[in-house]
N, CA, C and O of each residue as an XYZ file, in Angstrom:
292
protein
N      99.342     23.286     16.571
C     100.750     23.149     16.322
C     101.444     22.467     17.499
O     102.345     21.651     17.310
N     101.019     22.807     18.704
C     101.661     22.209     19.873
C     101.517     20.696     19.861
O     102.496     19.976     20.056
N     100.308     20.212     19.635
C     100.080     18.767     19.637
C     100.807     18.062     18.494
O     101.197     16.903     18.634
N     100.991     18.738     17.384
C     101.726     18.139     16.262
C     103.190     17.913     16.628
O     103.815     16.968     16.146
N     103.736     18.783     17.480
C     105.135     18.667     17.880
C     105.330     17.740     19.083
O     106.461     17.401     19.429
N     104.237     17.334     19.713
C     104.335     16.469     20.894
C     104.934     15.122     20.507
O     104.615     14.564     19.457
N     105.798     14.616     21.361
C     106.458     13.342     21.070
C     105.692     12.151     21.631
O     105.970     11.011     21.259
N     104.727     12.397     22.525
C     103.911     11.314     23.066
C     102.543     11.865     23.448
O     102.341     13.078     23.495
N     101.614     10.966     23.718
C     100.274     11.370     24.134
C     100.276     12.150     25.432
O      99.383     12.962     25.672
N     101.280     11.911     26.276
C     101.366     12.634     27.547
C     101.748     14.092     27.359
O     101.509     14.908     28.249
N     102.330     14.434     26.230
C     102.748     15.809     25.961
C     101.659     16.641     25.284
O     101.790     17.859     25.165
N     100.596     15.991     24.847
C      99.545     16.696     24.120
C      98.593     17.418     25.078
O      98.463     17.048     26.245
N      97.943     18.441     24.565
C      96.922     19.174     25.311
C      95.563     18.657     24.857
O      95.272     18.631     23.661
N      94.734     18.248     25.808
C      93.383     17.786     25.516
C      92.398     18.734     26.185
O      92.533     19.042     27.369
N      91.416     19.194     25.433
C      90.416     20.129     25.950
C      89.144     19.345     26.231
O      88.581     18.723     25.330
N      88.691     19.376     27.485
C      87.467     18.677     27.872
C      86.241     19.564     27.726
O      85.184     19.101     27.297
N      86.377     20.839     28.083
C      85.231     21.748     28.099
C      85.668     23.119     27.613
O      86.741     23.604     27.971
N      84.827     23.739     26.795
C      84.993     25.130     26.408
C      83.679     25.801     26.744
O      82.628     25.356     26.281
N      83.707     26.863     27.541
C      82.469     27.476     27.999
C      82.582     28.986     28.041
O      83.684     29.533     27.997
N      81.466     29.650     28.125
C      81.423     31.102     28.231
C      79.985     31.551     28.371
O      79.056     30.761     28.201
N      79.807     32.811     28.678
C      78.463     33.390     28.812
C      78.330     34.550     27.832
O      79.276     35.312     27.632
N      77.177     34.680     27.233
C      76.885     35.751     26.290
C      77.860     35.690     25.111
O      77.937     34.660     24.442
N      78.595     36.751     24.845
C      79.542     36.745     23.737
C      80.637     35.710     23.967
O      81.188     35.167     23.010
N      80.952     35.435     25.218
C      81.928     34.395     25.536
C      81.431     33.024     25.122
O      82.226     32.173     24.724
N      80.122     32.796     25.210
C      79.535     31.535     24.763
C      79.635     31.377     23.258
O      79.911     30.287     22.758
N      79.408     32.482     22.527
C      79.561     32.432     21.075
C      81.020     32.187     20.710
O      81.313     31.425     19.789
N      81.923     32.825     21.423
C      83.346     32.620     21.172
C      83.748     31.188     21.487
O      84.520     30.580     20.746
N      83.227     30.646     22.588
C      83.531     29.260     22.960
C      83.060     28.291     21.875
O      83.760     27.330     21.557
N      81.887     28.536     21.311
C      81.380     27.674     20.241
C      82.276     27.759     19.007
O      82.555     26.744     18.370
N      82.725     28.966     18.670
C      83.621     29.138     17.526
C      84.948     28.418     17.764
O      85.467     27.746     16.873
N      85.487     28.564     18.966
C      86.764     27.921     19.292
C      86.622     26.402     19.250
O      87.482     25.714     18.699
N      85.549     25.878     19.827
C      85.346     24.424     19.840
C      85.257     23.879     18.419
O      85.860     22.852     18.106
N      84.511     24.562     17.564
C      84.371     24.108     16.180
C      85.709     24.130     15.468
O      86.055     23.182     14.763
N      86.458     25.197     15.643
C      87.768     25.304     14.983
C      88.754     24.290     15.536
O      89.512     23.696     14.768
N      88.767     24.074     16.843
C      89.684     23.100     17.422
C      89.406     21.697     16.894
O      90.327     20.903     16.703
N      88.124     21.397     16.659
C      87.777     20.065     16.180
C      88.070     19.877     14.697
O      88.514     18.803     14.291
N      87.831     20.904     13.880
C      87.862     20.698     12.430
C      88.899     21.513     11.664
O      89.252     21.154     10.541
N      89.393     22.605     12.250
C      90.308     23.465     11.492
C      91.147     24.309     12.450
O      91.043     25.535     12.449
N      91.969     23.663     13.261
C      92.756     24.363     14.287
C      93.686     25.403     13.673
O      93.995     26.403     14.321
N      94.134     25.193     12.457
C      95.027     26.158     11.809
C      94.361     27.513     11.630
O      95.050     28.526     11.509
N      93.032     27.550     11.612
C      92.303     28.811     11.465
C      92.461     29.704     12.688
O      92.120     30.885     12.633
N      92.969     29.164     13.787
C      93.179     29.956     14.999
C      94.590     30.543     15.053
O      94.935     31.231     16.014
N      95.395     30.281     14.046
C      96.759     30.810     13.993
C      96.777     32.185     13.335
O      95.865     32.529     12.582
N      97.787     32.949     13.611
C      97.970     34.262     12.985
C      97.319     35.365     13.791
O      96.122     35.320     14.072
N      98.109     36.350     14.159
C      97.613     37.422     15.017
C      96.427     38.161     14.415
O      95.458     38.449     15.117
N      96.490     38.468     13.134
C      95.428     39.247     12.493
C      94.615     38.447     11.483
O      93.723     39.000     10.839
N      94.903     37.168     11.332
C      94.195     36.367     10.345
C      93.394     35.238     10.968
O      92.709     34.510     10.250
N      93.461     35.069     12.286
C      92.739     33.964     12.908
C      91.233     34.213     12.895
O      90.786     35.352     12.756
N      90.467     33.156     13.038
C      89.003     33.226     12.958
C      88.393     34.166     13.982
O      87.433     34.874     13.676
N      88.929     34.185     15.181
C      88.364     35.042     16.222
C      88.602     36.521     15.916
O      87.703     37.342     16.100
N      89.782     36.860     15.459
C      90.066     38.252     15.089
C      89.150     38.676     13.948
O      88.595     39.775     13.959
N      88.997     37.799     12.970
C      88.140     38.132     11.834
C      86.699     38.371     12.282
O      86.061     39.329     11.846
N      86.193     37.507     13.144
C      84.792     37.615     13.575
C      84.539     38.798     14.497
O      83.519     39.474     14.363
N      85.450     39.061     15.431
C      85.200     40.069     16.474
C      85.835     41.426     16.204
O      85.500     42.398     16.881
N      86.746     41.521     15.232
C      87.417     42.799     14.973
C      87.288     43.205     13.505
O      86.758     44.272     13.196
N      87.768     42.361     12.614
C      87.861     42.730     11.203
C      86.499     42.840     10.520
O      86.260     43.790      9.774
N      85.620     41.898     10.759
C      84.343     41.868     10.035
C      83.148     42.183     10.910
O      82.020     41.870     10.529
N      83.353     42.791     12.069
C      82.225     43.113     12.946
C      81.339     44.166     12.273
O      81.838     45.124     11.684
N      80.058     43.979     12.367
C      79.126     44.893     11.724
C      77.922     45.105     12.639
O      77.145     44.181     12.880
N      77.776     46.317     13.138
C      76.612     46.611     13.973
C      75.329     46.503     13.164
O      74.308     46.043     13.675
N      75.374     46.920     11.911
C      74.209     46.794     11.041
C      73.839     45.324     10.877
O      72.658     44.979     10.906
N      74.814     44.472     10.707
C      74.562     43.044     10.579
C      73.958     42.445     11.835
O      73.198     41.480     11.759
N      74.287     43.005     12.988
C      73.741     42.491     14.242
C      72.288     42.899     14.469
O      71.555     42.183     15.151
N      71.855     44.026     13.916
C      70.498     44.500     14.176
C      69.499     44.123     13.088
O      68.296     44.290     13.286
N      69.957     43.625     11.958
C      69.032     43.222     10.905
C      68.155     42.076     11.399
O      68.645     41.119     11.998
N      66.874     42.182     11.146
C      65.929     41.172     11.604
C      65.885     39.967     10.669
O      65.687     38.838     11.120
N      66.065     40.197      9.385
C      66.034     39.123      8.398
C      67.197     39.286      7.450
O      67.666     40.402      7.226
N      67.668     38.191      6.891
C      68.779     38.236      5.956
C      68.473     39.118      4.765
O      69.349     39.854      4.312
N      67.265     39.067      4.246
C      66.907     39.787      3.041
C      66.384     41.188      3.321
O      65.957     41.868      2.388
N      66.400     41.634      4.535
C      65.843     42.934      4.902
C      66.624     44.064      4.237
O      67.853     44.105      4.303
N      65.902     44.975      3.600
C      66.524     46.119      2.945
C      66.543     47.308      3.888
O      65.529     47.630      4.507
N      67.696     47.965      4.000
C      67.836     49.124      4.896
C      67.888     50.430      4.139
O      67.652     51.489      4.722
N      68.188     50.382      2.865
C      68.356     51.657      2.147
C      67.459     51.703      0.954
O      67.455     52.693      0.222
């Protein structure tokens, strides 16, 4: 949104590097992808992609499954 409101190239924000370690690296990859292709997905306090991934849809069971088709019950 900020860059859309910018009146010149000098007013825009340009990101050269997004980095992190461990979970920060996964977050950096998510942010980079969204900034490049769908920046609007980062808007909204409770609806943005990061909130959805790290708070709303977090699943410990999903993190420990070895295979997608693995049956637990």
